[in-house]
C-alpha positions, 0 to 999 in steps of 0.5 A: 473466510470472507475479505472486505473486498476481493484480492488483486494480486501481482505475480513478479518473476523473470521466468514465464514458466515460474509466473504461470506456475503461480497464476495457475495455482490462483486461477480458480480461487474465488477471493482472487479478484484479478492477477496481473504479472510481469518479468522485471522489477522496474515494471513491478514498481510502475504496476504496484504504484498504479494498480496498488495490489493487495498481495505481490509474489516476488522473485528475489533474483531478477536482472538489474532490479530484484526483489529487495531492490523493488521494496527499497525503491518503493520506499513507503508504497509497500503493498499490504502483503509480500510473498517471496518466491525463489530458488535460493534459501539464503535470503529467508531471514532478510525476507522477513526482515523486510516484512514479508509474509512468507518465503516459497522456495522453489520448487514448491508443491500445491500444498505449501503454495496455498499454506502461504496464500492462506497465511496472506489471506489471514493478514489481509482479513485481519487488516480489513477487521481492524478498527481505525486507529484513534492515535498514532505514536510519535517516538522520539529520544526520551519522549513518546507523543500521542496524536489524535488522528482527527487532528492530522491534516495531511501526511506525506511520504518521505523516503522510509518515513512519513511527515504528518502534519498537524497544523503548524507542527510536523512529526516524523514516523518510521511508517509507510504510507500504505500501512497508515492509509490502512490504519487511519480508516475512511476518514482519510483519502490518498490524493497522490501516491505520496500524500493522504489527506484527512477529508474533513480538512478539505475545503476544495479543489482548484483547477490548474493549468493543463486541466490538473487540480490542487486540493485546498485545505482549510489551512491554506495548504495546496496539495497536488491532486494526482489524476489517478486519484481524482475521481475517487477523491470526487466520489468520496466528497460527493458522498459525504455531502449527500450523507450530510444533506 
């Protein structure tokens, strides 16, 4: 199986030996691009937001901020694949309810670990192979509304929801920003941890104080451009101009 891109993995556990057990099993896998590890939920949140791993091995019980707390605090910024790793079997149902791909019960053997890893790889490969979504379904009491993706201007994360802006209208979806980013394809790009923009709607970038930029849409809407995503946006816009010339 070949993925569209090598896999970035984050291992989160407050026990150093437990982290090492996982990283050792990942070490020789040719499809794993890089592995980071951390020992707290707070650090995990910061790394996930900054590094955007594809797969996270996440301990359930950690001091102050456990695995479920991490997911709740991330809100719409969840990574594509999550595997819980814990010594407690009573959390399995809850883990799958929040979207975990697997639940590794310590101590586990190599075979069980690799089954979980293969499942995650399969899930990531399936995501990469899927065609971009052409329409989004907005559900409201007694009504289904179908939005053409090409009509979307920008999307903003709002707690557990996403606000989809289409002209003067705003529609609410119970989807994470990471899910939508994967579904929408290359026509959309993240410019901030909580904002995705339709590339065709971007009119330009405007320099602000302290070297920051705003993304100016054709509608006149101005959106903050995070420094973390600036180069990626500039590269994509430059590539778009080159392709058209």
